[in-house]
C-alpha positions as CSV (number, residue, x, y, z in Angstrom):
1,X,42.9,101.5,92.4
2,X,46.2,101.2,94.3
3,X,47.4,104.6,95.7
4,X,50.5,106.0,94.0
5,X,52.4,108.7,95.9
6,X,54.7,111.2,94.3
7,X,57.5,113.5,95.4
8,X,60.4,115.5,94.0
9,X,63.8,116.1,95.4
10,X,66.2,118.6,94.1
11,X,69.8,117.4,93.6
12,X,73.0,119.4,93.7
13,X,74.6,120.2,90.4
14,X,77.6,117.9,91.0
15,X,75.5,114.9,92.1
16,X,77.1,111.6,91.2
17,X,74.0,110.1,89.5
18,X,75.8,107.2,87.9
19,X,77.3,106.1,91.3
20,X,73.9,106.2,92.9
21,X,72.5,104.0,90.1
22,X,75.5,101.6,90.3
23,X,75.0,101.2,94.0
24,X,71.5,99.8,93.4
25,X,72.7,97.7,90.4
26,X,75.1,95.4,92.3
27,X,72.8,92.4,91.7
28,X,72.5,92.3,87.9
29,X,69.7,89.6,88.2
30,X,67.4,92.4,89.4
31,X,65.5,90.3,92.0
32,X,64.7,93.3,94.2
33,X,66.1,96.3,92.4
34,X,66.1,97.1,88.7
35,X,68.2,99.9,87.2
36,X,67.3,101.1,83.7
37,X,68.8,104.2,82.1
38,X,68.5,106.9,84.8
39,X,65.9,105.1,87.0
40,X,65.9,102.8,90.0
41,X,63.0,100.5,90.8
42,X,63.2,98.9,94.2
43,X,60.9,96.7,96.2
44,X,60.4,97.8,99.8
45,X,58.1,97.2,102.7
46,X,56.1,100.4,103.5
47,X,54.3,100.3,106.8
48,X,53.8,96.5,106.5
49,X,52.8,96.4,102.9
50,X,54.9,95.5,99.8
51,X,55.6,98.6,97.7
52,X,57.5,99.6,94.6
53,X,59.8,102.6,95.0
54,X,60.8,104.3,91.7
55,X,63.4,107.0,91.7
56,X,63.9,108.7,88.3
57,X,66.7,111.3,87.9
58,X,65.9,114.0,85.3
59,X,68.6,116.7,85.2
60,X,69.0,117.9,88.8
61,X,65.7,116.5,90.1
62,X,64.9,113.1,91.5
63,X,61.3,112.2,90.7
64,X,60.0,109.7,93.3
65,X,57.0,107.4,93.1
66,X,55.6,104.8,95.5
67,X,53.1,102.2,94.5
68,X,51.8,100.3,97.5
69,X,50.0,96.9,97.5
70,X,47.0,96.2,99.7
71,X,46.3,99.8,100.7
72,X,42.6,100.9,100.5
73,X,42.6,104.2,102.5
74,X,44.7,106.9,100.9
75,X,43.4,109.8,103.0
76,X,46.8,110.6,104.5
77,X,48.3,111.5,101.1
78,X,50.1,114.6,102.4
79,X,51.8,112.6,105.2
80,X,52.8,109.8,102.8
81,X,54.3,112.1,100.2
82,X,56.3,113.9,102.9
83,X,57.5,110.6,104.3
84,X,58.4,109.5,100.7
85,X,60.4,112.7,100.2
86,X,62.3,112.1,103.4
87,X,63.0,108.5,102.4
88,X,64.4,109.6,99.0
89,X,66.5,112.3,100.6
90,X,68.0,109.8,102.9
91,X,68.7,107.2,100.2
92,X,70.2,109.8,97.9
93,X,72.7,110.7,100.6
94,X,71.5,114.3,100.7
95,X,71.6,114.6,104.5
96,X,75.4,114.6,104.4
97,X,77.1,118.0,104.6
98,X,79.8,117.0,102.1
99,X,80.3,120.6,100.9
100,X,81.7,121.4,104.4
101,X,84.1,118.5,104.2
102,X,85.3,119.4,100.7
103,X,85.9,123.0,101.7
104,X,88.0,121.9,104.6
105,X,90.1,119.3,102.8
106,X,90.2,120.1,99.1
107,X,93.7,121.6,99.6
108,X,95.0,118.8,101.8
109,X,98.5,117.8,100.7
110,X,97.7,114.1,100.4
111,X,94.0,113.7,99.6
112,X,93.1,117.2,98.5
113,X,93.4,116.5,94.7
114,X,91.3,113.3,95.1
115,X,88.6,115.2,96.9
116,X,88.5,118.0,94.4
117,X,88.4,115.5,91.5
118,X,85.5,113.6,93.2
119,X,83.6,116.6,94.5
120,X,80.0,115.9,95.3
121,X,80.7,112.3,96.4
122,X,78.2,111.0,98.9
123,X,77.4,107.7,100.7
124,X,74.2,106.3,99.1
125,X,72.0,104.8,101.7
126,X,70.0,101.5,102.1
127,X,66.3,102.0,102.4
128,X,66.3,101.1,106.1
129,X,69.0,100.6,108.8
130,X,68.0,97.0,109.0
131,X,68.7,96.4,105.4
132,X,72.2,98.0,105.9
133,X,72.9,95.8,108.9
134,X,71.7,92.7,107.1
135,X,74.1,93.4,104.2
136,X,76.9,94.1,106.6
137,X,76.4,90.8,108.3
138,X,76.2,88.9,105.0
139,X,79.3,90.6,103.7
140,X,81.6,89.8,106.6
141,X,84.9,88.4,105.3
142,X,83.7,87.3,101.9
143,X,83.9,88.8,98.4
144,X,81.3,91.2,97.1
145,X,80.1,88.8,94.5
146,X,79.5,86.1,97.1
147,X,77.7,88.5,99.3
148,X,75.4,89.6,96.4
149,X,74.5,86.0,95.7
150,X,73.6,85.3,99.4
151,X,71.6,88.5,99.6
152,X,69.7,87.5,96.5
153,X,68.8,84.1,97.9
154,X,67.9,85.6,101.3
155,X,65.5,88.1,99.6
156,X,64.0,85.4,97.4
157,X,63.4,83.0,100.3
158,X,62.1,85.4,102.9
159,X,61.0,88.6,101.3
160,X,57.5,89.6,100.2
161,X,56.7,90.1,96.5
162,X,55.2,93.3,95.1
163,X,52.7,92.9,92.3
164,X,55.3,94.4,90.0
165,X,57.2,91.2,90.4
166,X,60.1,92.7,92.4
167,X,60.9,91.2,95.8
168,X,61.1,93.3,98.9
169,X,64.0,93.1,101.3
170,X,62.9,91.1,104.4
171,X,62.0,93.0,107.6
172,X,63.2,91.9,111.0
173,X,59.8,90.5,111.7
174,X,60.0,88.3,108.6
175,X,63.5,87.1,109.4
176,X,62.3,86.3,112.9
177,X,60.0,83.6,111.5
178,X,63.1,81.8,110.1
179,X,65.4,79.2,111.6
180,X,69.2,79.1,111.5
181,X,68.8,76.3,108.9
182,X,66.6,78.5,106.7
183,X,69.3,81.2,106.6
184,X,72.1,78.7,106.1
185,X,70.2,77.4,103.1
186,X,70.5,80.9,101.7
187,X,74.3,80.8,102.1
188,X,74.7,82.2,105.6
189,X,77.4,80.6,107.8
190,X,76.1,79.4,111.2
191,X,77.7,82.4,113.0
192,X,76.1,84.9,110.6
193,X,72.7,83.2,110.9
194,X,72.9,83.4,114.7
195,X,74.0,87.0,114.6
196,X,71.1,88.1,112.4
197,X,68.5,86.2,114.4
198,X,69.9,87.7,117.6
199,X,69.5,91.2,116.1
200,X,65.9,90.4,115.1
201,X,65.0,89.0,118.6
202,X,66.5,92.1,120.3
203,X,64.6,94.4,117.9
204,X,61.4,92.5,118.6
205,X,61.8,92.8,122.4
206,X,62.6,96.5,122.1
207,X,66.1,96.1,123.5
208,X,67.7,97.1,120.2
209,X,66.3,100.2,118.3
210,X,67.7,101.0,114.9
211,X,65.8,104.2,114.5
212,X,67.9,106.8,116.3
213,X,69.1,110.4,115.8
214,X,72.5,110.9,114.2
215,X,74.1,112.2,117.3
216,X,77.4,111.0,118.7
217,X,76.0,109.7,122.1
218,X,73.1,107.9,120.3
219,X,75.5,106.4,117.7
220,X,78.0,105.3,120.4
221,X,75.2,103.6,122.4
222,X,73.9,101.8,119.3
223,X,77.5,100.7,118.4
224,X,77.9,99.3,121.9
225,X,74.6,97.4,121.7
226,X,75.5,95.9,118.3
227,X,79.0,95.0,119.4
228,X,77.6,93.0,122.4
229,X,75.9,90.6,119.9
230,X,78.1,87.6,119.2
231,X,79.2,87.6,115.5
232,X,79.1,91.4,115.1
233,X,82.4,93.2,115.1
234,X,83.7,96.7,114.4
235,X,83.7,96.5,110.6
236,X,80.0,95.4,110.6
237,X,79.0,98.2,113.0
238,X,80.9,100.9,111.1
239,X,79.5,99.8,107.7
240,X,76.0,99.7,109.1
241,X,76.3,103.2,110.5
242,X,77.7,104.4,107.2
243,X,75.0,102.8,105.0
244,X,72.0,103.0,107.3
245,X,72.5,106.2,109.3
246,X,74.5,108.7,107.2
247,X,77.2,108.5,109.8
248,X,80.4,109.8,108.3
249,X,82.8,109.2,111.2
250,X,83.1,105.5,111.4
251,X,86.6,104.1,110.9
252,X,86.7,101.5,108.1
253,X,90.4,100.8,108.6
254,X,89.8,97.0,108.5
255,X,88.3,97.2,105.0
256,X,90.7,95.6,102.5
257,X,89.8,98.0,99.6
258,X,90.3,101.0,101.8
259,X,93.8,99.8,102.8
260,X,94.7,98.8,99.2
261,X,93.6,102.2,97.8
262,X,95.4,104.1,100.6
263,X,98.6,102.3,99.7
264,X,98.1,103.5,96.1
265,X,97.4,107.0,97.3
266,X,100.4,107.1,99.5
267,X,102.6,105.5,96.8
268,X,103.7,103.1,99.4
269,X,105.6,100.0,98.4
270,X,104.5,97.8,101.3
271,X,100.9,96.9,102.1
272,X,99.1,99.3,104.4
273,X,98.0,97.4,107.5
274,X,94.9,98.1,109.5
275,X,96.7,99.9,112.3
276,X,98.4,102.3,110.0
277,X,95.1,103.0,108.2
278,X,93.3,103.6,111.5
279,X,95.9,106.2,112.6
280,X,95.8,107.9,109.2
281,X,92.0,108.1,109.1
282,X,91.9,109.4,112.7
283,X,93.2,112.8,111.5
284,X,90.0,113.3,109.4
285,X,87.5,113.0,112.2
286,X,84.5,113.5,112.0
287,X,84.7,112.6,108.3
288,X,86.7,109.3,108.5
289,X,84.1,107.2,106.7
290,X,83.7,109.8,103.9
291,X,87.4,109.7,103.4
292,X,87.2,105.9,103.1
293,X,84.5,106.4,100.5
294,X,86.8,108.6,98.5
295,X,89.4,105.9,98.7
296,X,86.9,103.3,97.5
297,X,85.9,105.5,94.7
298,X,89.3,106.4,93.4
299,X,89.8,103.1,91.6
300,X,86.3,101.8,91.3
301,X,83.0,103.0,90.0
302,X,81.0,100.5,92.0
303,X,83.2,99.1,94.9
304,X,81.6,101.2,97.6
């Protein structure tokens, strides 16, 4: 019998359950994630093996289950279930001290009303930093719908399949077995294919490590390493930090939706350019990315 690991994570009373579900329901074809009612099923790679992660939200509790293929020895159940709880806590965005942010800014003259109305908003996380980085590279300068389509083909072509039928997002080692042409056939541009393969080679050699502590010096070092890779710019780095590392101080001033929604918030007739957005967000350090998420959310239930 395949081992099934279980865990439970308590959620705050104002948890945005629907937003968490919507984040994982971007691809309605359900190749690697399925959202049904109050449950997410997602294919992941768990220590080298295809696995099915199920997160079911019942009232203020997230019930988590992991079903792993090809595992015979289940002696380390305690370790696995604690690791599973940590993964779910990360993905649910519960490592983010949003209450502190809300207390500080809920009376702000410009954004206070928005923050109060959207209290409890968090940044839902990808299962791994590599998944977040892959999505950021795919999504550079194209529409969300186009990025979703490319991501789907990428997962179908390269990812492993769990016995449930769901595909698992490729790991860096699986991508490393691909050629530029393989990625381009999934819809990648040549520059994006080169960038992702460069990331995987650096990870394989140990020159790039995506598992780091969420501390400013470590974050800055990682950002510098990523920016040194041709084809990766500031938006890609900041989005990766936001979705893969719970980092709430990245500046997403180049994001079109952030700028559009800031224009709406400021009731400004002219378009808000990146430079103005960067200056405006700077006042909210170390919460700039969380402010951007509130701007995303104000006019969309799924855009962030």
